[in-house]
C-alpha positions as CSV (number, residue, x, y, z in Angstrom):
1,M,281.4,-106.1,-101.7
2,F,280.4,-105.7,-98.0
3,G,283.6,-107.0,-96.7
4,N,285.6,-104.8,-99.0
5,A,283.5,-101.8,-97.8
6,G,284.5,-102.7,-94.3
7,R,288.1,-103.1,-95.4
8,E,287.8,-99.7,-97.0
9,H,286.3,-98.1,-93.8
10,M,289.5,-99.7,-91.7
11,E,292.0,-98.2,-94.1
12,K,290.3,-94.8,-94.2
13,Y,289.4,-94.4,-90.5
14,G,291.4,-96.8,-88.6
15,T,288.3,-99.1,-87.7
16,K,289.5,-102.3,-86.0
17,L,288.0,-105.8,-86.5
18,E,286.7,-105.8,-83.1
19,H,284.4,-103.0,-84.1
20,F,282.6,-105.1,-86.6
21,A,282.5,-108.1,-84.3
22,K,281.1,-105.9,-81.4
23,I,278.1,-105.1,-83.7
24,A,277.4,-108.8,-84.2
25,E,277.9,-109.5,-80.5
26,K,275.2,-106.8,-79.8
27,N,272.7,-108.1,-82.3
28,H,273.0,-111.8,-81.1
29,K,272.5,-110.6,-77.6
30,H,269.5,-108.5,-78.6
31,S,267.8,-111.4,-80.4
32,A,268.1,-113.6,-77.3
33,N,264.9,-111.5,-76.2
34,N,263.2,-111.8,-79.4
35,P,260.8,-115.0,-79.7
36,K,260.4,-114.2,-83.4
37,S,264.1,-114.2,-84.0
38,Q,265.6,-117.1,-86.2
39,F,268.7,-117.3,-83.7
40,Q,268.6,-116.7,-80.1
41,T,272.0,-117.7,-79.0
42,V,274.3,-115.2,-77.2
43,Y,278.0,-115.3,-78.3
44,S,281.1,-113.7,-76.8
45,L,283.1,-111.4,-78.6
46,Q,286.0,-113.9,-79.0
47,Q,283.5,-116.6,-80.3
48,I,282.4,-114.1,-83.0
49,L,286.0,-113.3,-83.9
50,E,286.9,-117.0,-84.1
51,S,284.0,-118.3,-86.0
52,P,284.8,-119.5,-89.5
53,K,286.0,-116.7,-91.8
54,V,283.7,-115.8,-94.8
55,Y,285.6,-112.8,-96.3
56,D,288.0,-110.5,-94.3
57,P,287.0,-108.8,-92.0
58,L,283.7,-110.9,-91.9
59,T,283.4,-114.1,-89.9
60,K,280.2,-116.4,-90.0
61,L,278.6,-114.9,-87.0
62,Q,278.8,-111.4,-88.5
63,C,276.7,-112.5,-91.6
64,C,272.9,-112.7,-92.1
65,P,271.6,-116.2,-92.6
66,T,269.2,-117.5,-95.3
67,S,265.6,-116.9,-93.9
68,D,262.0,-117.6,-94.5
69,G,259.4,-115.2,-93.1
70,G,256.5,-112.9,-93.6
71,A,255.4,-109.5,-92.4
72,A,252.5,-107.2,-93.0
73,A,251.4,-103.8,-92.2
74,I,248.1,-101.9,-92.2
75,V,248.1,-98.3,-93.7
76,C,245.1,-96.4,-93.0
77,S,243.8,-92.6,-92.6
78,E,243.4,-90.8,-89.4
79,R,239.7,-91.0,-90.0
80,F,239.7,-94.8,-90.1
81,V,241.8,-94.8,-86.8
82,H,239.2,-92.6,-85.0
83,K,236.3,-94.6,-86.5
84,H,237.7,-97.8,-85.3
85,N,239.0,-96.3,-81.9
86,L,242.7,-97.2,-82.7
87,Q,244.2,-94.2,-81.3
88,G,246.2,-96.1,-78.7
89,K,247.8,-98.3,-81.4
90,A,248.2,-95.7,-84.4
91,V,251.8,-95.2,-85.5
92,E,252.4,-92.2,-87.7
93,I,254.7,-92.1,-90.8
94,V,256.4,-88.9,-90.0
95,A,258.6,-88.9,-93.3
96,M,259.8,-91.5,-95.7
97,A,262.2,-91.1,-98.5
98,M,263.9,-93.4,-101.2
99,A,267.0,-92.9,-102.9
100,T,268.6,-94.8,-105.8
101,D,272.2,-95.2,-106.9
102,L,274.0,-91.9,-107.5
103,P,276.9,-91.5,-110.1
104,S,279.3,-91.9,-107.2
105,T,278.2,-95.5,-106.8
106,F,280.0,-96.3,-110.2
107,Q,282.4,-93.4,-110.5
108,E,284.4,-93.2,-107.3
109,K,285.7,-96.7,-107.0
110,S,284.5,-97.0,-103.6
111,C,283.0,-100.2,-102.2
112,M,281.4,-98.2,-99.3
113,K,279.4,-96.2,-102.0
114,M,278.8,-99.3,-104.1
115,V,277.0,-101.0,-101.0
116,G,274.8,-98.0,-100.6
117,Y,276.4,-95.3,-98.3
118,D,275.5,-92.4,-100.5
119,M,271.9,-93.2,-101.3
120,S,271.5,-94.2,-97.6
121,K,272.8,-90.7,-96.6
122,K,270.7,-88.9,-99.3
123,A,267.4,-90.7,-98.3
124,A,268.2,-90.0,-94.5
125,Q,269.0,-86.3,-95.2
126,E,265.7,-86.0,-97.0
127,V,263.7,-87.5,-94.1
128,F,265.2,-85.2,-91.6
129,S,264.6,-82.2,-93.8
130,K,261.0,-83.1,-94.4
131,S,260.4,-83.8,-90.7
132,G,262.3,-80.8,-89.1
133,L,263.9,-83.5,-86.9
134,K,267.5,-84.5,-86.3
135,A,269.2,-88.0,-86.1
136,T,270.0,-87.1,-82.5
137,D,266.3,-87.0,-81.9
138,V,266.0,-90.7,-82.6
139,D,265.6,-93.4,-79.7
140,V,265.4,-96.6,-81.6
141,V,266.6,-97.8,-85.0
142,E,266.2,-100.8,-87.1
143,L,268.7,-100.8,-90.0
144,H,269.9,-103.1,-92.8
145,D,272.8,-105.1,-91.0
146,C,273.0,-107.8,-93.7
147,F,276.7,-107.8,-92.6
148,S,278.3,-106.1,-89.6
149,C,280.3,-103.8,-91.9
150,N,277.1,-102.6,-93.3
151,E,275.7,-101.8,-90.0
152,L,278.9,-99.8,-89.1
153,I,278.9,-97.7,-92.2
154,T,275.2,-97.1,-92.0
155,Y,275.6,-95.5,-88.7
156,E,277.6,-92.7,-90.4
157,A,275.4,-92.6,-93.6
158,L,272.2,-92.0,-91.2
159,G,274.0,-89.1,-89.3
160,L,274.1,-91.2,-86.1
161,C,277.7,-90.1,-85.7
162,P,280.2,-88.1,-87.8
163,E,281.9,-89.7,-90.7
164,G,284.8,-91.9,-89.5
165,K,283.5,-92.0,-85.8
166,A,281.3,-95.2,-85.9
167,G,284.1,-97.1,-84.1
168,D,283.9,-94.5,-81.3
169,L,280.0,-94.8,-81.2
170,I,280.5,-98.6,-80.8
171,D,283.1,-98.4,-78.0
172,R,280.7,-96.0,-76.0
173,G,277.9,-98.5,-76.2
174,D,275.9,-95.9,-77.9
175,N,274.2,-98.6,-80.2
176,T,272.5,-100.5,-77.4
177,Y,270.4,-100.3,-74.2
178,G,272.0,-97.7,-71.8
179,G,273.5,-95.8,-74.7
180,K,272.3,-92.9,-77.1
181,Y,270.4,-95.1,-79.5
182,V,269.3,-98.9,-79.3
183,I,270.0,-100.1,-82.9
184,N,268.4,-103.4,-84.1
185,P,266.6,-104.4,-80.8
186,S,265.1,-107.3,-82.9
187,G,268.6,-108.7,-83.3
188,G,268.7,-107.3,-86.9
189,L,269.3,-109.3,-90.0
190,I,272.3,-111.0,-88.5
191,S,270.3,-112.8,-86.0
192,K,266.7,-112.0,-86.2
193,G,266.9,-113.3,-89.9
194,H,266.7,-111.8,-93.5
195,P,263.7,-113.0,-95.3
196,L,264.4,-110.7,-98.1
197,G,261.0,-109.3,-99.2
198,A,259.7,-109.4,-95.9
199,T,262.7,-107.7,-94.1
200,G,261.5,-104.2,-94.6
201,L,258.1,-104.9,-93.0
202,A,259.6,-106.8,-90.1
203,Q,261.7,-103.7,-89.4
204,C,258.4,-101.7,-89.5
205,A,256.7,-104.2,-87.2
206,E,259.6,-104.1,-84.6
207,L,259.4,-100.3,-84.5
208,C,255.7,-100.2,-84.0
209,W,255.9,-102.6,-81.2
210,Q,258.7,-100.5,-79.6
211,L,256.7,-97.2,-79.8
212,R,253.6,-98.9,-78.5
213,G,255.5,-100.3,-75.5
214,L,254.8,-104.0,-76.6
215,A,258.5,-105.3,-77.1
216,D,258.6,-107.1,-73.7
217,K,262.1,-107.9,-72.8
218,R,263.7,-106.0,-75.6
219,Q,261.6,-102.9,-74.9
220,V,263.6,-99.6,-75.4
221,P,262.6,-97.4,-72.4
222,H,260.6,-94.3,-73.5
223,A,260.9,-94.8,-77.1
224,K,259.2,-92.0,-78.8
225,L,260.9,-91.8,-82.2
226,A,262.0,-94.6,-84.5
227,L,264.2,-94.8,-87.6
228,Q,264.1,-97.4,-90.2
229,H,266.6,-98.1,-92.9
230,N,266.5,-100.6,-95.7
231,I,268.5,-101.3,-98.8
232,G,268.5,-103.4,-101.9
233,L,271.6,-103.3,-104.1
234,G,271.2,-102.4,-107.7
235,G,270.1,-100.1,-106.0
236,A,267.5,-98.4,-103.6
237,A,267.6,-97.2,-100.2
238,V,264.5,-96.4,-98.1
239,V,264.7,-94.4,-94.7
240,A,261.5,-93.7,-92.5
241,L,260.8,-92.0,-89.3
242,Y,257.8,-93.2,-87.0
243,R,256.2,-91.9,-83.8
244,K,252.9,-92.6,-82.0
245,A,250.2,-90.8,-83.9
246,F,248.2,-89.9,-80.6
247,P,250.8,-90.3,-77.8
248,S,247.9,-89.9,-75.2
249,G,245.7,-92.4,-77.1
250,S,242.7,-90.0,-76.4
251,A,239.8,-89.8,-78.7
252,S,239.6,-86.0,-78.0
253,Q,243.2,-85.7,-79.4
254,A,242.3,-87.8,-82.4
255,R,239.3,-85.6,-83.2
256,S,241.2,-82.5,-83.0
257,K,243.8,-83.7,-85.7
258,L,240.9,-84.7,-88.1
């Protein structure tokens, strides 16, 4: 399904094999700076294109592995944060939304929509509407790159670029350090790993570390707003926005919010 979604995007918008491979190249490169990543090997674009074919246009190095892992998050009130003097660590859920399969998933004979394009788009629109923020306000993103094709179409679903322009975003380097966004600094599912039930909270953990400035070599400079996207087919998509709850980390600011 994901391979066919990629082929649909190629036919519709002229996307090239190299665009998908560049995503995998980026994610493997990012994971080299993540000590918790399942894989930490950097591959050239040529190596990725020439790795064993799984299903056109996907090669092995563009697909997530089978993974084991665990992740956890502590959700608490602002009062709890103040009581335990956690202002310097607290990350706020600015907005969160879940969307499930729409009629278009089944009626429009589109593999892009079958793998979650419309429900991802709907959840993202709801999050930005709730928060009063825009996709262009985001600094760092962790999204569901089970395959490189899905990362590419999700750029457009989340509003990180206009529909049909994901290839241009990739060619400009606007999905990595030095560009507009840093997408999957952890290495993503492709290289960090995809431990299924733990994947969503692993994304959350990475974004919390980024917002706290604790991501070491993979730290996104001046990361203030983080976007998370996770999907499961059959089908649901969850999108969330995070930021530091108390950017100064001061107790006085914390008290003023309570």
